[in-house]
mmCIF file of the N, C-alpha and C atoms, coordinates in Angstrom:
data_MODEL
# 
_entry.id   MODEL 
# 
loop_
_atom_site.group_PDB 
_atom_site.id 
_atom_site.type_symbol 
_atom_site.label_atom_id 
_atom_site.label_alt_id 
_atom_site.label_comp_id 
_atom_site.label_asym_id 
_atom_site.label_entity_id 
_atom_site.label_seq_id 
_atom_site.pdbx_PDB_ins_code 
_atom_site.Cartn_x 
_atom_site.Cartn_y 
_atom_site.Cartn_z 
_atom_site.occupancy 
_atom_site.B_iso_or_equiv 
_atom_site.pdbx_formal_charge 
_atom_site.auth_seq_id 
_atom_site.auth_comp_id 
_atom_site.auth_asym_id 
_atom_site.auth_atom_id 
_atom_site.pdbx_PDB_model_num 
ATOM 1   N N  . UNK A 1 1  ? 101.956 158.667 155.337 1.00 0.00 ? 1  UNK A N  1 
ATOM 2   C CA . UNK A 1 1  ? 101.046 159.507 154.569 1.00 0.00 ? 1  UNK A CA 1 
ATOM 3   C C  . UNK A 1 1  ? 99.759  159.733 155.358 1.00 0.00 ? 1  UNK A C  1 
ATOM 4   N N  . UNK A 1 2  ? 99.253  160.922 155.326 1.00 0.00 ? 2  UNK A N  1 
ATOM 5   C CA . UNK A 1 2  ? 98.010  161.264 156.021 1.00 0.00 ? 2  UNK A CA 1 
ATOM 6   C C  . UNK A 1 2  ? 96.832  160.562 155.349 1.00 0.00 ? 2  UNK A C  1 
ATOM 7   N N  . UNK A 1 3  ? 95.790  160.315 156.145 1.00 0.00 ? 3  UNK A N  1 
ATOM 8   C CA . UNK A 1 3  ? 94.592  159.697 155.572 1.00 0.00 ? 3  UNK A CA 1 
ATOM 9   C C  . UNK A 1 3  ? 93.351  160.446 156.024 1.00 0.00 ? 3  UNK A C  1 
ATOM 10  N N  . UNK A 1 4  ? 92.297  160.291 155.227 1.00 0.00 ? 4  UNK A N  1 
ATOM 11  C CA . UNK A 1 4  ? 91.015  160.931 155.506 1.00 0.00 ? 4  UNK A CA 1 
ATOM 12  C C  . UNK A 1 4  ? 90.010  159.874 155.944 1.00 0.00 ? 4  UNK A C  1 
ATOM 13  N N  . UNK A 1 5  ? 89.375  160.146 157.084 1.00 0.00 ? 5  UNK A N  1 
ATOM 14  C CA . UNK A 1 5  ? 88.332  159.270 157.608 1.00 0.00 ? 5  UNK A CA 1 
ATOM 15  C C  . UNK A 1 5  ? 87.020  160.043 157.575 1.00 0.00 ? 5  UNK A C  1 
ATOM 16  N N  . UNK A 1 6  ? 85.988  159.420 157.013 1.00 0.00 ? 6  UNK A N  1 
ATOM 17  C CA . UNK A 1 6  ? 84.668  160.047 156.929 1.00 0.00 ? 6  UNK A CA 1 
ATOM 18  C C  . UNK A 1 6  ? 83.740  159.373 157.931 1.00 0.00 ? 6  UNK A C  1 
ATOM 19  N N  . UNK A 1 7  ? 83.160  160.184 158.817 1.00 0.00 ? 7  UNK A N  1 
ATOM 20  C CA . UNK A 1 7  ? 82.180  159.705 159.785 1.00 0.00 ? 7  UNK A CA 1 
ATOM 21  C C  . UNK A 1 7  ? 80.792  160.028 159.248 1.00 0.00 ? 7  UNK A C  1 
ATOM 22  N N  . UNK A 1 8  ? 79.922  159.021 159.206 1.00 0.00 ? 8  UNK A N  1 
ATOM 23  C CA . UNK A 1 8  ? 78.577  159.190 158.660 1.00 0.00 ? 8  UNK A CA 1 
ATOM 24  C C  . UNK A 1 8  ? 77.616  158.314 159.431 1.00 0.00 ? 8  UNK A C  1 
ATOM 25  N N  . UNK A 1 9  ? 76.332  158.432 159.075 1.00 0.00 ? 9  UNK A N  1 
ATOM 26  C CA . UNK A 1 9  ? 75.323  157.562 159.667 1.00 0.00 ? 9  UNK A CA 1 
ATOM 27  C C  . UNK A 1 9  ? 74.200  157.342 158.660 1.00 0.00 ? 9  UNK A C  1 
ATOM 28  N N  . UNK A 1 10 ? 73.470  156.211 158.826 1.00 0.00 ? 10 UNK A N  1 
ATOM 29  C CA . UNK A 1 10 ? 72.359  155.940 157.916 1.00 0.00 ? 10 UNK A CA 1 
ATOM 30  C C  . UNK A 1 10 ? 71.307  157.048 158.003 1.00 0.00 ? 10 UNK A C  1 
ATOM 31  N N  . UNK A 1 11 ? 70.636  157.288 156.923 1.00 0.00 ? 11 UNK A N  1 
ATOM 32  C CA . UNK A 1 11 ? 69.534  158.263 156.862 1.00 0.00 ? 11 UNK A CA 1 
ATOM 33  C C  . UNK A 1 11 ? 69.967  159.691 157.178 1.00 0.00 ? 11 UNK A C  1 
ATOM 34  N N  . UNK A 1 12 ? 71.206  160.022 156.892 1.00 0.00 ? 12 UNK A N  1 
ATOM 35  C CA . UNK A 1 12 ? 71.728  161.379 157.104 1.00 0.00 ? 12 UNK A CA 1 
ATOM 36  C C  . UNK A 1 12 ? 71.738  162.101 155.750 1.00 0.00 ? 12 UNK A C  1 
ATOM 37  N N  . UNK A 1 13 ? 70.832  163.075 155.544 1.00 0.00 ? 13 UNK A N  1 
ATOM 38  C CA . UNK A 1 13 ? 70.769  163.767 154.252 1.00 0.00 ? 13 UNK A CA 1 
ATOM 39  C C  . UNK A 1 13 ? 72.081  164.462 153.883 1.00 0.00 ? 13 UNK A C  1 
ATOM 40  N N  . UNK A 1 14 ? 72.725  165.091 154.844 1.00 0.00 ? 14 UNK A N  1 
ATOM 41  C CA . UNK A 1 14 ? 74.001  165.763 154.565 1.00 0.00 ? 14 UNK A CA 1 
ATOM 42  C C  . UNK A 1 14 ? 75.080  164.759 154.147 1.00 0.00 ? 14 UNK A C  1 
ATOM 43  N N  . UNK A 1 15 ? 75.043  163.558 154.728 1.00 0.00 ? 15 UNK A N  1 
ATOM 44  C CA . UNK A 1 15 ? 76.014  162.518 154.366 1.00 0.00 ? 15 UNK A CA 1 
ATOM 45  C C  . UNK A 1 15 ? 75.854  162.137 152.894 1.00 0.00 ? 15 UNK A C  1 
ATOM 46  N N  . UNK A 1 16 ? 74.616  162.034 152.439 1.00 0.00 ? 16 UNK A N  1 
ATOM 47  C CA . UNK A 1 16 ? 74.365  161.691 151.032 1.00 0.00 ? 16 UNK A CA 1 
ATOM 48  C C  . UNK A 1 16 ? 74.825  162.823 150.111 1.00 0.00 ? 16 UNK A C  1 
ATOM 49  N N  . UNK A 1 17 ? 74.640  164.057 150.541 1.00 0.00 ? 17 UNK A N  1 
ATOM 50  C CA . UNK A 1 17 ? 75.109  165.196 149.747 1.00 0.00 ? 17 UNK A CA 1 
ATOM 51  C C  . UNK A 1 17 ? 76.623  165.136 149.607 1.00 0.00 ? 17 UNK A C  1 
ATOM 52  N N  . UNK A 1 18 ? 77.322  164.878 150.714 1.00 0.00 ? 18 UNK A N  1 
ATOM 53  C CA . UNK A 1 18 ? 78.789  164.796 150.675 1.00 0.00 ? 18 UNK A CA 1 
ATOM 54  C C  . UNK A 1 18 ? 79.236  163.621 149.808 1.00 0.00 ? 18 UNK A C  1 
ATOM 55  N N  . UNK A 1 19 ? 78.552  162.473 149.898 1.00 0.00 ? 19 UNK A N  1 
ATOM 56  C CA . UNK A 1 19 ? 78.890  161.331 149.037 1.00 0.00 ? 19 UNK A CA 1 
ATOM 57  C C  . UNK A 1 19 ? 78.796  161.720 147.565 1.00 0.00 ? 19 UNK A C  1 
ATOM 58  N N  . UNK A 1 20 ? 77.713  162.390 147.189 1.00 0.00 ? 20 UNK A N  1 
ATOM 59  C CA . UNK A 1 20 ? 77.540  162.815 145.798 1.00 0.00 ? 20 UNK A CA 1 
ATOM 60  C C  . UNK A 1 20 ? 78.592  163.822 145.373 1.00 0.00 ? 20 UNK A C  1 
ATOM 61  N N  . UNK A 1 21 ? 78.902  164.740 146.243 1.00 0.00 ? 21 UNK A N  1 
ATOM 62  C CA . UNK A 1 21 ? 79.922  165.750 145.968 1.00 0.00 ? 21 UNK A CA 1 
ATOM 63  C C  . UNK A 1 21 ? 81.283  165.095 145.769 1.00 0.00 ? 21 UNK A C  1 
ATOM 64  N N  . UNK A 1 22 ? 81.629  164.180 146.658 1.00 0.00 ? 22 UNK A N  1 
ATOM 65  C CA . UNK A 1 22 ? 82.922  163.510 146.552 1.00 0.00 ? 22 UNK A CA 1 
ATOM 66  C C  . UNK A 1 22 ? 82.994  162.668 145.282 1.00 0.00 ? 22 UNK A C  1 
ATOM 67  N N  . UNK A 1 23 ? 81.909  161.996 144.956 1.00 0.00 ? 23 UNK A N  1 
ATOM 68  C CA . UNK A 1 23 ? 81.880  161.198 143.721 1.00 0.00 ? 23 UNK A CA 1 
ATOM 69  C C  . UNK A 1 23 ? 82.059  162.109 142.516 1.00 0.00 ? 23 UNK A C  1 
ATOM 70  N N  . UNK A 1 24 ? 81.363  163.221 142.487 1.00 0.00 ? 24 UNK A N  1 
ATOM 71  C CA . UNK A 1 24 ? 81.451  164.176 141.384 1.00 0.00 ? 24 UNK A CA 1 
ATOM 72  C C  . UNK A 1 24 ? 82.874  164.722 141.224 1.00 0.00 ? 24 UNK A C  1 
ATOM 73  N N  . UNK A 1 25 ? 83.561  164.940 142.345 1.00 0.00 ? 25 UNK A N  1 
ATOM 74  C CA . UNK A 1 25 ? 84.909  165.511 142.325 1.00 0.00 ? 25 UNK A CA 1 
ATOM 75  C C  . UNK A 1 25 ? 86.007  164.451 142.304 1.00 0.00 ? 25 UNK A C  1 
ATOM 76  N N  . UNK A 1 26 ? 85.619  163.183 142.227 1.00 0.00 ? 26 UNK A N  1 
ATOM 77  C CA . UNK A 1 26 ? 86.586  162.079 142.221 1.00 0.00 ? 26 UNK A CA 1 
ATOM 78  C C  . UNK A 1 26 ? 87.440  162.045 143.487 1.00 0.00 ? 26 UNK A C  1 
ATOM 79  N N  . UNK A 1 27 ? 86.840  162.306 144.639 1.00 0.00 ? 27 UNK A N  1 
ATOM 80  C CA . UNK A 1 27 ? 87.537  162.275 145.918 1.00 0.00 ? 27 UNK A CA 1 
ATOM 81  C C  . UNK A 1 27 ? 87.112  161.016 146.665 1.00 0.00 ? 27 UNK A C  1 
ATOM 82  N N  . UNK A 1 28 ? 88.073  160.292 147.204 1.00 0.00 ? 28 UNK A N  1 
ATOM 83  C CA . UNK A 1 28 ? 87.775  159.052 147.913 1.00 0.00 ? 28 UNK A CA 1 
ATOM 84  C C  . UNK A 1 28 ? 88.453  159.076 149.273 1.00 0.00 ? 28 UNK A C  1 
ATOM 85  N N  . UNK A 1 29 ? 87.654  158.880 150.315 1.00 0.00 ? 29 UNK A N  1 
ATOM 86  C CA . UNK A 1 29 ? 88.222  158.823 151.658 1.00 0.00 ? 29 UNK A CA 1 
ATOM 87  C C  . UNK A 1 29 ? 88.972  157.507 151.822 1.00 0.00 ? 29 UNK A C  1 
ATOM 88  N N  . UNK A 1 30 ? 89.878  157.472 152.790 1.00 0.00 ? 30 UNK A N  1 
ATOM 89  C CA . UNK A 1 30 ? 90.657  156.266 153.048 1.00 0.00 ? 30 UNK A CA 1 
ATOM 90  C C  . UNK A 1 30 ? 89.908  155.289 153.932 1.00 0.00 ? 30 UNK A C  1 
ATOM 91  N N  . UNK A 1 31 ? 89.007  155.815 154.738 1.00 0.00 ? 31 UNK A N  1 
ATOM 92  C CA . UNK A 1 31 ? 88.243  154.982 155.662 1.00 0.00 ? 31 UNK A CA 1 
ATOM 93  C C  . UNK A 1 31 ? 86.885  155.630 155.877 1.00 0.00 ? 31 UNK A C  1 
ATOM 94  N N  . UNK A 1 32 ? 85.867  154.796 156.053 1.00 0.00 ? 32 UNK A N  1 
ATOM 95  C CA . UNK A 1 32 ? 84.516  155.291 156.318 1.00 0.00 ? 32 UNK A CA 1 
ATOM 96  C C  . UNK A 1 32 ? 84.024  154.653 157.607 1.00 0.00 ? 32 UNK A C  1 
ATOM 97  N N  . UNK A 1 33 ? 83.483  155.463 158.508 1.00 0.00 ? 33 UNK A N  1 
ATOM 98  C CA . UNK A 1 33 ? 82.974  154.967 159.787 1.00 0.00 ? 33 UNK A CA 1 
ATOM 99  C C  . UNK A 1 33 ? 81.495  155.310 159.890 1.00 0.00 ? 33 UNK A C  1 
ATOM 100 N N  . UNK A 1 34 ? 80.662  154.277 159.953 1.00 0.00 ? 34 UNK A N  1 
ATOM 101 C CA . UNK A 1 34 ? 79.237  154.454 160.209 1.00 0.00 ? 34 UNK A CA 1 
ATOM 102 C C  . UNK A 1 34 ? 79.091  154.508 161.723 1.00 0.00 ? 34 UNK A C  1 
ATOM 103 N N  . UNK A 1 35 ? 78.753  155.662 162.259 1.00 0.00 ? 35 UNK A N  1 
ATOM 104 C CA . UNK A 1 35 ? 78.764  155.850 163.712 1.00 0.00 ? 35 UNK A CA 1 
ATOM 105 C C  . UNK A 1 35 ? 77.684  155.037 164.425 1.00 0.00 ? 35 UNK A C  1 
ATOM 106 N N  . UNK A 1 36 ? 76.720  154.511 163.677 1.00 0.00 ? 36 UNK A N  1 
ATOM 107 C CA . UNK A 1 36 ? 75.642  153.721 164.275 1.00 0.00 ? 36 UNK A CA 1 
ATOM 108 C C  . UNK A 1 36 ? 75.957  152.224 164.213 1.00 0.00 ? 36 UNK A C  1 
ATOM 109 N N  . UNK A 1 37 ? 76.486  151.777 163.092 1.00 0.00 ? 37 UNK A N  1 
ATOM 110 C CA . UNK A 1 37 ? 76.610  150.338 162.846 1.00 0.00 ? 37 UNK A CA 1 
ATOM 111 C C  . UNK A 1 37 ? 78.010  149.757 163.047 1.00 0.00 ? 37 UNK A C  1 
ATOM 112 N N  . UNK A 1 38 ? 79.052  150.536 162.862 1.00 0.00 ? 38 UNK A N  1 
ATOM 113 C CA . UNK A 1 38 ? 80.406  149.984 162.886 1.00 0.00 ? 38 UNK A CA 1 
ATOM 114 C C  . UNK A 1 38 ? 80.894  149.715 164.300 1.00 0.00 ? 38 UNK A C  1 
ATOM 115 N N  . UNK A 1 39 ? 81.424  148.516 164.474 1.00 0.00 ? 39 UNK A N  1 
ATOM 116 C CA . UNK A 1 39 ? 82.029  148.174 165.762 1.00 0.00 ? 39 UNK A CA 1 
ATOM 117 C C  . UNK A 1 39 ? 83.282  149.031 165.945 1.00 0.00 ? 39 UNK A C  1 
ATOM 118 N N  . UNK A 1 40 ? 83.478  149.533 167.121 1.00 0.00 ? 40 UNK A N  1 
ATOM 119 C CA . UNK A 1 40 ? 84.628  150.378 167.394 1.00 0.00 ? 40 UNK A CA 1 
ATOM 120 C C  . UNK A 1 40 ? 84.400  151.841 167.075 1.00 0.00 ? 40 UNK A C  1 
ATOM 121 N N  . UNK A 1 41 ? 83.225  152.177 166.545 1.00 0.00 ? 41 UNK A N  1 
ATOM 122 C CA . UNK A 1 41 ? 82.942  153.565 166.167 1.00 0.00 ? 41 UNK A CA 1 
ATOM 123 C C  . UNK A 1 41 ? 82.964  154.484 167.382 1.00 0.00 ? 41 UNK A C  1 
ATOM 124 N N  . UNK A 1 42 ? 82.443  154.026 168.510 1.00 0.00 ? 42 UNK A N  1 
ATOM 125 C CA . UNK A 1 42 ? 82.370  154.870 169.699 1.00 0.00 ? 42 UNK A CA 1 
ATOM 126 C C  . UNK A 1 42 ? 83.758  155.330 170.139 1.00 0.00 ? 42 UNK A C  1 
ATOM 127 N N  . UNK A 1 43 ? 84.713  154.430 170.077 1.00 0.00 ? 43 UNK A N  1 
ATOM 128 C CA . UNK A 1 43 ? 86.095  154.765 170.456 1.00 0.00 ? 43 UNK A CA 1 
ATOM 129 C C  . UNK A 1 43 ? 86.637  155.881 169.555 1.00 0.00 ? 43 UNK A C  1 
ATOM 130 N N  . UNK A 1 44 ? 86.393  155.769 168.253 1.00 0.00 ? 44 UNK A N  1 
ATOM 131 C CA . UNK A 1 44 ? 86.862  156.792 167.306 1.00 0.00 ? 44 UNK A CA 1 
ATOM 132 C C  . UNK A 1 44 ? 86.118  158.116 167.498 1.00 0.00 ? 44 UNK A C  1 
ATOM 133 N N  . UNK A 1 45 ? 84.822  158.036 167.763 1.00 0.00 ? 45 UNK A N  1 
ATOM 134 C CA . UNK A 1 45 ? 84.017  159.243 168.001 1.00 0.00 ? 45 UNK A CA 1 
ATOM 135 C C  . UNK A 1 45 ? 84.575  160.015 169.196 1.00 0.00 ? 45 UNK A C  1 
ATOM 136 N N  . UNK A 1 46 ? 84.885  159.297 170.247 1.00 0.00 ? 46 UNK A N  1 
ATOM 137 C CA . UNK A 1 46 ? 85.445  159.941 171.438 1.00 0.00 ? 46 UNK A CA 1 
ATOM 138 C C  . UNK A 1 46 ? 86.857  160.462 171.180 1.00 0.00 ? 46 UNK A C  1 
ATOM 139 N N  . UNK A 1 47 ? 87.673  159.657 170.525 1.00 0.00 ? 47 UNK A N  1 
ATOM 140 C CA . UNK A 1 47 ? 89.065  160.040 170.264 1.00 0.00 ? 47 UNK A CA 1 
ATOM 141 C C  . UNK A 1 47 ? 89.145  161.340 169.471 1.00 0.00 ? 47 UNK A C  1 
ATOM 142 N N  . UNK A 1 48 ? 88.293  161.452 168.436 1.00 0.00 ? 48 UNK A N  1 
ATOM 143 C CA . UNK A 1 48 ? 88.352  162.610 167.550 1.00 0.00 ? 48 UNK A CA 1 
ATOM 144 C C  . UNK A 1 48 ? 87.277  163.657 167.836 1.00 0.00 ? 48 UNK A C  1 
ATOM 145 N N  . UNK A 1 49 ? 86.523  163.458 168.918 1.00 0.00 ? 49 UNK A N  1 
ATOM 146 C CA . UNK A 1 49 ? 85.515  164.428 169.346 1.00 0.00 ? 49 UNK A CA 1 
ATOM 147 C C  . UNK A 1 49 ? 84.518  164.754 168.229 1.00 0.00 ? 49 UNK A C  1 
ATOM 148 N N  . UNK A 1 50 ? 83.956  163.713 167.638 1.00 0.00 ? 50 UNK A N  1 
ATOM 149 C CA . UNK A 1 50 ? 82.992  163.866 166.548 1.00 0.00 ? 50 UNK A CA 1 
ATOM 150 C C  . UNK A 1 50 ? 81.641  164.248 167.146 1.00 0.00 ? 50 UNK A C  1 
ATOM 151 N N  . UNK A 1 51 ? 81.107  165.382 166.713 1.00 0.00 ? 51 UNK A N  1 
ATOM 152 C CA . UNK A 1 51 ? 79.844  165.902 167.260 1.00 0.00 ? 51 UNK A CA 1 
ATOM 153 C C  . UNK A 1 51 ? 78.676  165.793 166.283 1.00 0.00 ? 51 UNK A C  1 
ATOM 154 N N  . UNK A 1 52 ? 78.975  165.655 164.979 1.00 0.00 ? 52 UNK A N  1 
ATOM 155 C CA . UNK A 1 52 ? 77.905  165.607 163.988 1.00 0.00 ? 52 UNK A CA 1 
ATOM 156 C C  . UNK A 1 52 ? 78.387  164.840 162.759 1.00 0.00 ? 52 UNK A C  1 
ATOM 157 N N  . UNK A 1 53 ? 77.429  164.465 161.928 1.00 0.00 ? 53 UNK A N  1 
ATOM 158 C CA . UNK A 1 53 ? 77.764  163.834 160.655 1.00 0.00 ? 53 UNK A CA 1 
ATOM 159 C C  . UNK A 1 53 ? 77.168  164.661 159.532 1.00 0.00 ? 53 UNK A C  1 
ATOM 160 N N  . UNK A 1 54 ? 77.815  164.663 158.391 1.00 0.00 ? 54 UNK A N  1 
ATOM 161 C CA . UNK A 1 54 ? 79.108  164.043 158.119 1.00 0.00 ? 54 UNK A CA 1 
ATOM 162 C C  . UNK A 1 54 ? 80.259  164.882 158.686 1.00 0.00 ? 54 UNK A C  1 
ATOM 163 N N  . UNK A 1 55 ? 81.290  164.191 159.104 1.00 0.00 ? 55 UNK A N  1 
ATOM 164 C CA . UNK A 1 55 ? 82.538  164.840 159.487 1.00 0.00 ? 55 UNK A CA 1 
ATOM 165 C C  . UNK A 1 55 ? 83.665  164.081 158.805 1.00 0.00 ? 55 UNK A C  1 
ATOM 166 N N  . UNK A 1 56 ? 84.540  164.813 158.152 1.00 0.00 ? 56 UNK A N  1 
ATOM 167 C CA . UNK A 1 56 ? 85.739  164.232 157.558 1.00 0.00 ? 56 UNK A CA 1 
ATOM 168 C C  . UNK A 1 56 ? 86.929  164.748 158.352 1.00 0.00 ? 56 UNK A C  1 
ATOM 169 N N  . UNK A 1 57 ? 87.827  163.824 158.703 1.00 0.00 ? 57 UNK A N  1 
ATOM 170 C CA . UNK A 1 57 ? 89.020  164.238 159.427 1.00 0.00 ? 57 UNK A CA 1 
ATOM 171 C C  . UNK A 1 57 ? 90.263  163.798 158.659 1.00 0.00 ? 57 UNK A C  1 
ATOM 172 N N  . UNK A 1 58 ? 91.311  164.558 158.814 1.00 0.00 ? 58 UNK A N  1 
ATOM 173 C CA . UNK A 1 58 ? 92.614  164.243 158.251 1.00 0.00 ? 58 UNK A CA 1 
ATOM 174 C C  . UNK A 1 58 ? 93.517  163.894 159.420 1.00 0.00 ? 58 UNK A C  1 
ATOM 175 N N  . UNK A 1 59 ? 94.103  162.690 159.388 1.00 0.00 ? 59 UNK A N  1 
ATOM 176 C CA . UNK A 1 59 ? 94.979  162.243 160.461 1.00 0.00 ? 59 UNK A CA 1 
ATOM 177 C C  . UNK A 1 59 ? 96.329  161.829 159.894 1.00 0.00 ? 59 UNK A C  1 
ATOM 178 N N  . UNK A 1 60 ? 97.378  161.939 160.734 1.00 0.00 ? 60 UNK A N  1 
ATOM 179 C CA . UNK A 1 60 ? 98.705  161.516 160.299 1.00 0.00 ? 60 UNK A CA 1 
ATOM 180 C C  . UNK A 1 60 ? 98.855  160.011 160.509 1.00 0.00 ? 60 UNK A C  1 
ATOM 181 N N  . UNK A 1 61 ? 100.054 159.497 160.240 1.00 0.00 ? 61 UNK A N  1 
ATOM 182 C CA . UNK A 1 61 ? 100.305 158.051 160.332 1.00 0.00 ? 61 UNK A CA 1 
ATOM 183 C C  . UNK A 1 61 ? 100.075 157.485 161.721 1.00 0.00 ? 61 UNK A C  1 
ATOM 184 N N  . UNK A 1 62 ? 100.231 158.305 162.740 1.00 0.00 ? 62 UNK A N  1 
ATOM 185 C CA . UNK A 1 62 ? 100.024 157.833 164.103 1.00 0.00 ? 62 UNK A CA 1 
ATOM 186 C C  . UNK A 1 62 ? 98.595  158.065 164.593 1.00 0.00 ? 62 UNK A C  1 
ATOM 187 N N  . UNK A 1 63 ? 97.723  158.581 163.721 1.00 0.00 ? 63 UNK A N  1 
ATOM 188 C CA . UNK A 1 63 ? 96.335  158.811 164.088 1.00 0.00 ? 63 UNK A CA 1 
ATOM 189 C C  . UNK A 1 63 ? 96.079  160.139 164.759 1.00 0.00 ? 63 UNK A C  1 
ATOM 190 N N  . UNK A 1 64 ? 97.059  161.038 164.726 1.00 0.00 ? 64 UNK A N  1 
ATOM 191 C CA . UNK A 1 64 ? 96.876  162.371 165.300 1.00 0.00 ? 64 UNK A CA 1 
ATOM 192 C C  . UNK A 1 64 ? 96.069  163.241 164.357 1.00 0.00 ? 64 UNK A C  1 
ATOM 193 N N  . UNK A 1 65 ? 95.094  163.933 164.902 1.00 0.00 ? 65 UNK A N  1 
ATOM 194 C CA . UNK A 1 65 ? 94.230  164.803 164.107 1.00 0.00 ? 65 UNK A CA 1 
ATOM 195 C C  . UNK A 1 65 ? 95.018  165.984 163.541 1.00 0.00 ? 65 UNK A C  1 
ATOM 196 N N  . UNK A 1 66 ? 94.893  166.190 162.233 1.00 0.00 ? 66 UNK A N  1 
ATOM 197 C CA . UNK A 1 66 ? 95.519  167.335 161.569 1.00 0.00 ? 66 UNK A CA 1 
ATOM 198 C C  . UNK A 1 66 ? 94.485  168.412 161.298 1.00 0.00 ? 66 UNK A C  1 
ATOM 199 N N  . UNK A 1 67 ? 93.320  167.997 160.750 1.00 0.00 ? 67 UNK A N  1 
ATOM 200 C CA . UNK A 1 67 ? 92.272  168.952 160.401 1.00 0.00 ? 67 UNK A CA 1 
ATOM 201 C C  . UNK A 1 67 ? 90.951  168.213 160.291 1.00 0.00 ? 67 UNK A C  1 
ATOM 202 N N  . UNK A 1 68 ? 89.850  168.972 160.254 1.00 0.00 ? 68 UNK A N  1 
ATOM 203 C CA . UNK A 1 68 ? 88.512  168.380 160.131 1.00 0.00 ? 68 UNK A CA 1 
ATOM 204 C C  . UNK A 1 68 ? 87.583  169.307 159.357 1.00 0.00 ? 68 UNK A C  1 
ATOM 205 N N  . UNK A 1 69 ? 86.554  168.691 158.774 1.00 0.00 ? 69 UNK A N  1 
ATOM 206 C CA . UNK A 1 69 ? 85.471  169.423 158.116 1.00 0.00 ? 69 UNK A CA 1 
ATOM 207 C C  . UNK A 1 69 ? 84.166  168.748 158.510 1.00 0.00 ? 69 UNK A C  1 
ATOM 208 N N  . UNK A 1 70 ? 83.212  169.528 158.993 1.00 0.00 ? 70 UNK A N  1 
ATOM 209 C CA . UNK A 1 70 ? 81.884  169.007 159.296 1.00 0.00 ? 70 UNK A CA 1 
ATOM 210 C C  . UNK A 1 70 ? 80.890  169.635 158.335 1.00 0.00 ? 70 UNK A C  1 
ATOM 211 N N  . UNK A 1 71 ? 79.935  168.823 157.887 1.00 0.00 ? 71 UNK A N  1 
ATOM 212 C CA . UNK A 1 71 ? 78.919  169.331 156.972 1.00 0.00 ? 71 UNK A CA 1 
ATOM 213 C C  . UNK A 1 71 ? 79.304  169.166 155.521 1.00 0.00 ? 71 UNK A C  1 
ATOM 214 N N  . UNK A 1 72 ? 78.547  169.828 154.662 1.00 0.00 ? 72 UNK A N  1 
ATOM 215 C CA . UNK A 1 72 ? 78.688  169.662 153.214 1.00 0.00 ? 72 UNK A CA 1 
ATOM 216 C C  . UNK A 1 72 ? 79.289  170.895 152.553 1.00 0.00 ? 72 UNK A C  1 
ATOM 217 N N  . UNK A 1 73 ? 80.352  171.426 153.137 1.00 0.00 ? 73 UNK A N  1 
ATOM 218 C CA . UNK A 1 73 ? 81.021  172.601 152.581 1.00 0.00 ? 73 UNK A CA 1 
ATOM 219 C C  . UNK A 1 73 ? 82.016  172.158 151.510 1.00 0.00 ? 73 UNK A C  1 
ATOM 220 N N  . UNK A 1 74 ? 81.640  172.340 150.245 1.00 0.00 ? 74 UNK A N  1 
ATOM 221 C CA . UNK A 1 74 ? 82.448  171.854 149.120 1.00 0.00 ? 74 UNK A CA 1 
ATOM 222 C C  . UNK A 1 74 ? 83.877  172.379 149.169 1.00 0.00 ? 74 UNK A C  1 
ATOM 223 N N  . UNK A 1 75 ? 84.057  173.675 149.337 1.00 0.00 ? 75 UNK A N  1 
ATOM 224 C CA . UNK A 1 75 ? 85.401  174.256 149.330 1.00 0.00 ? 75 UNK A CA 1 
ATOM 225 C C  . UNK A 1 75 ? 86.258  173.700 150.465 1.00 0.00 ? 75 UNK A C  1 
ATOM 226 N N  . UNK A 1 76 ? 85.677  173.548 151.643 1.00 0.00 ? 76 UNK A N  1 
ATOM 227 C CA . UNK A 1 76 ? 86.420  173.020 152.789 1.00 0.00 ? 76 UNK A CA 1 
ATOM 228 C C  . UNK A 1 76 ? 86.809  171.561 152.565 1.00 0.00 ? 76 UNK A C  1 
ATOM 229 N N  . UNK A 1 77 ? 85.922  170.794 151.937 1.00 0.00 ? 77 UNK A N  1 
ATOM 230 C CA . UNK A 1 77 ? 86.211  169.388 151.652 1.00 0.00 ? 77 UNK A CA 1 
ATOM 231 C C  . UNK A 1 77 ? 87.352  169.278 150.644 1.00 0.00 ? 77 UNK A C  1 
ATOM 232 N N  . UNK A 1 78 ? 87.290  170.059 149.594 1.00 0.00 ? 78 UNK A N  1 
ATOM 233 C CA . UNK A 1 78 ? 88.356  170.052 148.579 1.00 0.00 ? 78 UNK A CA 1 
ATOM 234 C C  . UNK A 1 78 ? 89.692  170.445 149.220 1.00 0.00 ? 78 UNK A C  1 
ATOM 235 N N  . UNK A 1 79 ? 89.665  171.444 150.074 1.00 0.00 ? 79 UNK A N  1 
ATOM 236 C CA . UNK A 1 79 ? 90.881  171.891 150.759 1.00 0.00 ? 79 UNK A CA 1 
ATOM 237 C C  . UNK A 1 79 ? 91.438  170.797 151.673 1.00 0.00 ? 79 UNK A C  1 
ATOM 238 N N  . UNK A 1 80 ? 90.563  170.078 152.369 1.00 0.00 ? 80 UNK A N  1 
ATOM 239 C CA . UNK A 1 80 ? 91.003  168.994 153.237 1.00 0.00 ? 80 UNK A CA 1 
ATOM 240 C C  . UNK A 1 80 ? 91.715  167.901 152.425 1.00 0.00 ? 80 UNK A C  1 
ATOM 241 N N  . UNK A 1 81 ? 91.137  167.535 151.297 1.00 0.00 ? 81 UNK A N  1 
ATOM 242 C CA . UNK A 1 81 ? 91.761  166.510 150.439 1.00 0.00 ? 81 UNK A CA 1 
ATOM 243 C C  . UNK A 1 81 ? 93.090  167.000 149.884 1.00 0.00 ? 81 UNK A C  1 
ATOM 244 N N  . UNK A 1 82 ? 93.205  168.293 149.594 1.00 0.00 ? 82 UNK A N  1 
ATOM 245 C CA . UNK A 1 82 ? 94.458  168.846 149.096 1.00 0.00 ? 82 UNK A CA 1 
ATOM 246 C C  . UNK A 1 82 ? 95.553  168.744 150.164 1.00 0.00 ? 82 UNK A C  1 
ATOM 247 N N  . UNK A 1 83 ? 95.184  168.877 151.428 1.00 0.00 ? 83 UNK A N  1 
ATOM 248 C CA . UNK A 1 83 ? 96.164  168.778 152.518 1.00 0.00 ? 83 UNK A CA 1 
ATOM 249 C C  . UNK A 1 83 ? 96.684  167.364 152.683 1.00 0.00 ? 83 UNK A C  1 
ATOM 250 N N  . UNK A 1 84 ? 95.882  166.374 152.251 1.00 0.00 ? 84 UNK A N  1 
ATOM 251 C CA . UNK A 1 84 ? 96.301  164.969 152.373 1.00 0.00 ? 84 UNK A CA 1 
ATOM 252 C C  . UNK A 1 84 ? 97.552  164.715 151.540 1.00 0.00 ? 84 UNK A C  1 
ATOM 253 N N  . UNK A 1 85 ? 97.622  165.406 150.413 1.00 0.00 ? 85 UNK A N  1 
ATOM 254 C CA . UNK A 1 85 ? 98.790  165.254 149.539 1.00 0.00 ? 85 UNK A CA 1 
ATOM 255 C C  . UNK A 1 85 ? 98.635  164.161 148.525 1.00 0.00 ? 85 UNK A C  1 
# 
């Protein structure tokens, strides 16, 4: 089954907006990566070419990137979660 990973960082206003949006819509990511504090974050940032936060990615069981959304675009986020199945 595909999973959604959310990349965020402390003091990121857009990250807080996305958190509130996801809470309001009852959407929960499978994994959360704090790009500043989490050990191993750099490896994931490089692997998935993360350029900004917040970024949500959809990956398959082997960790291959299926799709991504950067920023606080509600429709794109809802669509990404729908692709997860």
